[in-house]
A tleap script that builds the chain and sets N, CA, C and O, in Angstrom:
source leaprc.protein.ff14SB
mol = sequence {
  NMET ALA ARG ARG GLY ILE GLY ILE GLN ASP
  VAL GLU ARG VAL PHE LYS ALA PRO GLN GLN
  ILE ILE PRO ALA LYS PHE GLY ARG GLN VAL
  TYR GLN SER ILE ILE GLU ILE ASP ALA LYS
  PRO TYR LEU LEU ARG LEU ILE ILE ASP GLU
  GLY LEU LEU ILE THR ALA TYR ARG THR SER
  LYS ILE GLN LYS TYR TRP ARG GLN CGLY
}
set mol.1.N position { 7.136 -9.625 -4.551 }
set mol.1.CA position { 5.185 -9.387 -3.972 }
set mol.1.C position { 5.592 -11.697 -3.415 }
set mol.1.O position { 5.319 -12.447 -2.477 }
set mol.2.N position { 5.943 -11.737 -4.049 }
set mol.2.CA position { 5.092 -13.357 -3.737 }
set mol.2.C position { 6.198 -13.443 -2.812 }
set mol.2.O position { 6.038 -14.523 -2.243 }
set mol.3.N position { 7.722 -12.620 -2.143 }
set mol.3.CA position { 8.002 -13.373 -1.149 }
set mol.3.C position { 7.399 -12.459 -0.140 }
set mol.3.O position { 7.951 -12.681 0.938 }
set mol.4.N position { 6.468 -11.493 -0.030 }
set mol.4.CA position { 6.353 -11.127 1.227 }
set mol.4.C position { 4.691 -11.626 0.902 }
set mol.4.O position { 3.972 -10.989 1.672 }
set mol.5.N position { 3.940 -12.462 0.104 }
set mol.5.CA position { 3.258 -12.289 0.534 }
set mol.5.C position { 1.740 -12.095 0.173 }
set mol.5.O position { 0.684 -12.505 0.652 }
set mol.6.N position { 2.227 -10.987 -1.278 }
set mol.6.CA position { 1.847 -9.986 -1.839 }
set mol.6.C position { 1.099 -10.488 -2.956 }
set mol.6.O position { 1.734 -10.574 -4.006 }
set mol.7.N position { -0.463 -10.943 -2.977 }
set mol.7.CA position { -0.856 -11.255 -4.551 }
set mol.7.C position { -0.835 -9.871 -5.272 }
set mol.7.O position { -0.679 -8.695 -4.943 }
set mol.8.N position { -1.009 -10.403 -6.129 }
set mol.8.CA position { -0.955 -8.855 -7.347 }
set mol.8.C position { -2.043 -8.943 -7.345 }
set mol.8.O position { -2.094 -9.215 -8.545 }
set mol.9.N position { -3.502 -8.966 -6.921 }
set mol.9.CA position { -4.849 -8.512 -6.670 }
set mol.9.C position { -5.408 -7.922 -6.650 }
set mol.9.O position { -6.130 -7.340 -7.459 }
set mol.10.N position { -5.062 -7.891 -4.817 }
set mol.10.CA position { -4.109 -6.982 -3.685 }
set mol.10.C position { -4.316 -5.485 -4.045 }
set mol.10.O position { -5.088 -4.553 -3.819 }
set mol.11.N position { -2.792 -5.892 -4.972 }
set mol.11.CA position { -2.182 -4.988 -5.046 }
set mol.11.C position { -2.641 -3.880 -6.839 }
set mol.11.O position { -2.457 -2.714 -7.189 }
set mol.12.N position { -3.227 -5.024 -7.428 }
set mol.12.CA position { -3.873 -4.105 -8.839 }
set mol.12.C position { -5.617 -3.425 -7.348 }
set mol.12.O position { -5.802 -2.220 -7.176 }
set mol.13.N position { -6.228 -4.159 -6.838 }
set mol.13.CA position { -6.561 -3.199 -7.041 }
set mol.13.C position { -7.023 -1.962 -5.159 }
set mol.13.O position { -8.045 -1.619 -4.563 }
set mol.14.N position { -5.976 -1.827 -5.044 }
set mol.14.CA position { -4.707 -0.567 -3.919 }
set mol.14.C position { -4.364 0.324 -5.421 }
set mol.14.O position { -4.394 1.554 -5.447 }
set mol.15.N position { -4.094 -0.378 -6.428 }
set mol.15.CA position { -3.503 1.111 -7.104 }
set mol.15.C position { -3.850 1.305 -7.574 }
set mol.15.O position { -3.275 2.352 -7.870 }
set mol.16.N position { -5.758 1.069 -9.140 }
set mol.16.CA position { -7.070 1.424 -9.020 }
set mol.16.C position { -7.382 2.430 -8.423 }
set mol.16.O position { -7.606 3.577 -8.809 }
set mol.17.N position { -7.397 1.543 -6.592 }
set mol.17.CA position { -8.099 2.573 -6.328 }
set mol.17.C position { -7.483 2.551 -4.117 }
set mol.17.O position { -7.944 1.639 -3.429 }
set mol.18.N position { -6.938 3.155 -3.734 }
set mol.18.CA position { -7.014 3.384 -2.771 }
set mol.18.C position { -6.988 3.916 -2.101 }
set mol.18.O position { -6.869 5.076 -2.496 }
set mol.19.N position { -7.063 3.773 -0.314 }
set mol.19.CA position { -8.036 4.518 0.617 }
set mol.19.C position { -7.720 5.681 1.093 }
set mol.19.O position { -8.355 6.541 1.703 }
set mol.20.N position { -5.983 5.531 0.504 }
set mol.20.CA position { -5.624 7.075 1.040 }
set mol.20.C position { -4.025 7.140 -0.318 }
set mol.20.O position { -3.323 6.184 -0.649 }
set mol.21.N position { -3.931 8.435 -0.748 }
set mol.21.CA position { -2.332 8.881 -0.519 }
set mol.21.C position { -2.107 9.682 -0.495 }
set mol.21.O position { -2.787 10.619 -0.913 }
set mol.22.N position { -0.867 9.758 0.083 }
set mol.22.CA position { 0.072 10.249 0.150 }
set mol.22.C position { 1.203 10.375 0.387 }
set mol.22.O position { 2.026 9.475 0.556 }
set mol.23.N position { 1.533 12.695 0.465 }
set mol.23.CA position { 3.097 12.805 -1.040 }
set mol.23.C position { 4.128 11.806 -0.051 }
set mol.23.O position { 3.792 11.575 1.110 }
set mol.24.N position { 5.216 11.325 -0.540 }
set mol.24.CA position { 5.881 10.968 -0.547 }
set mol.24.C position { 7.766 11.598 -0.846 }
set mol.24.O position { 7.747 12.503 -1.680 }
set mol.25.N position { 9.218 11.282 -0.338 }
set mol.25.CA position { 10.044 12.121 -1.292 }
set mol.25.C position { 10.056 11.691 -2.149 }
set mol.25.O position { 9.486 10.690 -2.582 }
set mol.26.N position { 11.287 12.971 -2.918 }
set mol.26.CA position { 11.336 12.617 -4.424 }
set mol.26.C position { 10.249 12.636 -5.532 }
set mol.26.O position { 10.333 12.137 -6.654 }
set mol.27.N position { 9.056 13.418 -4.902 }
set mol.27.CA position { 8.064 13.632 -5.893 }
set mol.27.C position { 7.158 12.439 -5.482 }
set mol.27.O position { 5.964 12.659 -5.685 }
set mol.28.N position { 7.415 11.394 -5.024 }
set mol.28.CA position { 7.085 9.993 -5.230 }
set mol.28.C position { 5.468 10.431 -4.265 }
set mol.28.O position { 5.024 11.421 -3.684 }
set mol.29.N position { 5.106 9.288 -4.499 }
set mol.29.CA position { 3.278 8.496 -3.755 }
set mol.29.C position { 3.166 7.305 -3.129 }
set mol.29.O position { 3.431 6.163 -3.504 }
set mol.30.N position { 2.691 7.785 -2.013 }
set mol.30.CA position { 2.276 6.170 -1.558 }
set mol.30.C position { 0.619 5.901 -0.863 }
set mol.30.O position { -0.166 6.207 0.035 }
set mol.31.N position { 0.969 4.649 -2.719 }
set mol.31.CA position { -0.800 4.133 -2.514 }
set mol.31.C position { -0.764 3.690 -1.537 }
set mol.31.O position { 0.384 3.295 -1.331 }
set mol.32.N position { -2.201 3.259 0.289 }
set mol.32.CA position { -2.656 2.377 1.263 }
set mol.32.C position { -3.900 2.262 0.771 }
set mol.32.O position { -4.751 2.972 0.236 }
set mol.33.N position { -3.639 0.368 1.355 }
set mol.33.CA position { -5.150 1.109 1.502 }
set mol.33.C position { -4.844 -0.426 2.885 }
set mol.33.O position { -3.983 -1.305 2.920 }
set mol.34.N position { -6.114 -0.077 3.893 }
set mol.34.CA position { -6.259 -1.875 5.088 }
set mol.34.C position { -6.596 -2.628 3.567 }
set mol.34.O position { -6.874 -2.117 2.482 }
set mol.35.N position { -6.397 -4.540 4.113 }
set mol.35.CA position { -6.746 -5.019 3.779 }
set mol.35.C position { -6.212 -6.442 4.189 }
set mol.35.O position { -5.116 -6.815 4.608 }
set mol.36.N position { -7.757 -7.302 3.828 }
set mol.36.CA position { -6.678 -8.742 5.643 }
set mol.36.C position { -6.450 -10.041 4.617 }
set mol.36.O position { -6.780 -10.317 3.463 }
set mol.37.N position { -5.846 -10.557 5.482 }
set mol.37.CA position { -3.926 -11.572 4.721 }
set mol.37.C position { -4.452 -12.507 6.224 }
set mol.37.O position { -4.668 -12.211 7.399 }
set mol.38.N position { -4.512 -14.092 5.171 }
set mol.38.CA position { -5.205 -14.497 6.581 }
set mol.38.C position { -6.306 -14.412 7.351 }
set mol.38.O position { -6.365 -15.134 8.346 }
set mol.39.N position { -7.291 -13.599 7.066 }
set mol.39.CA position { -8.232 -12.919 8.577 }
set mol.39.C position { -7.956 -12.202 9.331 }
set mol.39.O position { -8.595 -12.005 10.365 }
set mol.40.N position { -5.985 -11.106 8.691 }
set mol.40.CA position { -5.812 -10.152 9.875 }
set mol.40.C position { -5.660 -9.090 8.789 }
set mol.40.O position { -5.410 -9.268 7.597 }
set mol.41.N position { -5.921 -7.634 9.633 }
set mol.41.CA position { -5.927 -6.892 9.338 }
set mol.41.C position { -4.587 -6.445 8.542 }
set mol.41.O position { -3.891 -7.461 8.559 }
set mol.42.N position { -3.753 -5.241 7.728 }
set mol.42.CA position { -2.854 -5.121 6.981 }
set mol.42.C position { -2.861 -4.222 6.576 }
set mol.42.O position { -4.031 -3.889 6.387 }
set mol.43.N position { -1.666 -2.927 6.032 }
set mol.43.CA position { -1.271 -1.791 5.825 }
set mol.43.C position { -1.163 -2.377 4.509 }
set mol.43.O position { -0.538 -3.356 4.915 }
set mol.44.N position { -1.296 -2.678 2.718 }
set mol.44.CA position { -0.332 -2.062 2.549 }
set mol.44.C position { 0.134 -1.831 1.690 }
set mol.44.O position { -0.194 -2.726 0.910 }
set mol.45.N position { 0.943 -0.974 1.062 }
set mol.45.CA position { 1.700 0.441 1.142 }
set mol.45.C position { 2.018 -0.193 -0.561 }
set mol.45.O position { 2.251 -1.280 -1.090 }
set mol.46.N position { 1.870 1.118 -0.933 }
set mol.46.CA position { 1.994 0.654 -2.518 }
set mol.46.C position { 3.403 1.875 -3.305 }
set mol.46.O position { 3.097 2.367 -4.392 }
set mol.47.N position { 4.396 2.147 -2.882 }
set mol.47.CA position { 5.085 3.557 -4.149 }
set mol.47.C position { 5.609 3.380 -5.130 }
set mol.47.O position { 6.514 2.610 -5.450 }
set mol.48.N position { 4.631 4.639 -6.057 }
set mol.48.CA position { 3.881 4.737 -7.287 }
set mol.48.C position { 5.193 5.583 -6.996 }
set mol.48.O position { 5.875 5.472 -5.977 }
set mol.49.N position { 5.439 6.462 -8.074 }
set mol.49.CA position { 6.522 6.825 -9.078 }
set mol.49.C position { 6.279 7.030 -9.903 }
set mol.49.O position { 6.190 5.986 -10.549 }
set mol.50.N position { 5.831 8.674 -11.028 }
set mol.50.CA position { 5.322 8.336 -11.999 }
set mol.50.C position { 4.483 8.272 -12.642 }
set mol.50.O position { 4.377 8.853 -13.722 }
set mol.51.N position { 3.001 6.936 -11.709 }
set mol.51.CA position { 2.061 6.464 -12.076 }
set mol.51.C position { 2.684 5.207 -12.022 }
set mol.51.O position { 2.058 4.471 -12.785 }
set mol.52.N position { 3.842 4.451 -11.364 }
set mol.52.CA position { 4.734 2.846 -11.894 }
set mol.52.C position { 5.085 2.277 -10.342 }
set mol.52.O position { 5.582 2.964 -9.449 }
set mol.53.N position { 4.785 1.158 -10.263 }
set mol.53.CA position { 5.220 0.646 -8.816 }
set mol.53.C position { 6.152 0.366 -9.112 }
set mol.53.O position { 6.608 -0.091 -10.160 }
set mol.54.N position { 6.912 0.851 -7.342 }
set mol.54.CA position { 8.105 0.830 -7.173 }
set mol.54.C position { 8.845 -0.531 -6.704 }
set mol.54.O position { 9.670 -1.368 -7.071 }
set mol.55.N position { 7.733 -0.073 -5.334 }
set mol.55.CA position { 8.151 -1.218 -4.434 }
set mol.55.C position { 6.445 -1.338 -3.639 }
set mol.55.O position { 6.175 -0.260 -3.110 }
set mol.56.N position { 5.410 -2.302 -3.485 }
set mol.56.CA position { 4.901 -3.287 -2.220 }
set mol.56.C position { 5.362 -3.978 -1.478 }
set mol.56.O position { 6.080 -4.936 -1.766 }
set mol.57.N position { 4.826 -3.398 0.353 }
set mol.57.CA position { 4.760 -3.560 1.112 }
set mol.57.C position { 3.766 -3.248 1.650 }
set mol.57.O position { 3.045 -2.271 1.450 }
set mol.58.N position { 3.616 -4.676 2.891 }
set mol.58.CA position { 2.741 -4.040 4.165 }
set mol.58.C position { 3.403 -4.279 5.922 }
set mol.58.O position { 4.487 -4.552 6.438 }
set mol.59.N position { 2.325 -4.051 6.265 }
set mol.59.CA position { 3.115 -4.021 7.413 }
set mol.59.C position { 1.789 -4.924 8.114 }
set mol.59.O position { 0.867 -5.536 7.574 }
set mol.60.N position { 2.190 -4.682 9.735 }
set mol.60.CA position { 0.216 -4.748 10.736 }
set mol.60.C position { 0.701 -3.118 11.701 }
set mol.60.O position { 0.369 -2.866 12.859 }
set mol.61.N position { 1.233 -2.562 11.120 }
set mol.61.CA position { 1.727 -1.409 11.621 }
set mol.61.C position { 0.627 -0.283 11.172 }
set mol.61.O position { 0.799 0.818 10.648 }
set mol.62.N position { -0.486 -0.918 11.544 }
set mol.62.CA position { -1.105 0.082 10.641 }
set mol.62.C position { -1.499 1.671 11.090 }
set mol.62.O position { -1.962 2.499 10.305 }
set mol.63.N position { -1.262 1.872 12.276 }
set mol.63.CA position { -1.435 3.315 13.200 }
set mol.63.C position { 0.084 4.189 12.364 }
set mol.63.O position { 0.158 5.289 11.817 }
set mol.64.N position { 0.675 3.574 12.495 }
set mol.64.CA position { 2.316 3.838 12.463 }
set mol.64.C position { 1.951 5.248 11.266 }
set mol.64.O position { 2.244 6.442 11.215 }
set mol.65.N position { 1.268 4.414 10.538 }
set mol.65.CA position { 1.462 4.889 9.014 }
set mol.65.C position { 0.051 5.136 8.662 }
set mol.65.O position { 0.311 5.382 7.484 }
set mol.66.N position { -1.274 5.276 8.718 }
set mol.66.CA position { -2.639 5.712 7.987 }
set mol.66.C position { -2.046 7.523 9.350 }
set mol.66.O position { -1.217 7.840 10.203 }
set mol.67.N position { -3.384 8.131 8.500 }
set mol.67.CA position { -3.220 9.509 7.850 }
set mol.67.C position { -4.973 9.508 8.675 }
set mol.67.O position { -5.979 8.911 8.291 }
set mol.68.N position { -4.816 10.309 9.752 }
set mol.68.CA position { -6.115 11.120 10.085 }
set mol.68.C position { -7.175 11.866 8.628 }
set mol.68.O position { -6.773 12.699 7.816 }
set mol.69.N position { -8.241 11.381 8.674 }
set mol.69.CA position { -8.752 13.470 8.711 }
set mol.69.C position { -9.513 13.973 7.478 }
set mol.69.O position { -9.852 15.154 7.401 }
savepdb mol mol.pdb
quit
């Protein structure tokens, strides 16, 4: 997370209260929320498997992953 510039507080916030939860492969889930880093919007995505964090990454391609609905 440090290498990707993602703070633990942002991960905790998304993990506890994601704006969206999307089903993923292998029974995993993607928790995601739009956050601001350095005054720019990013989508923070957490890959969750059985309640455990597998990986976290941010992307500026919000429209690509955000589900309308």
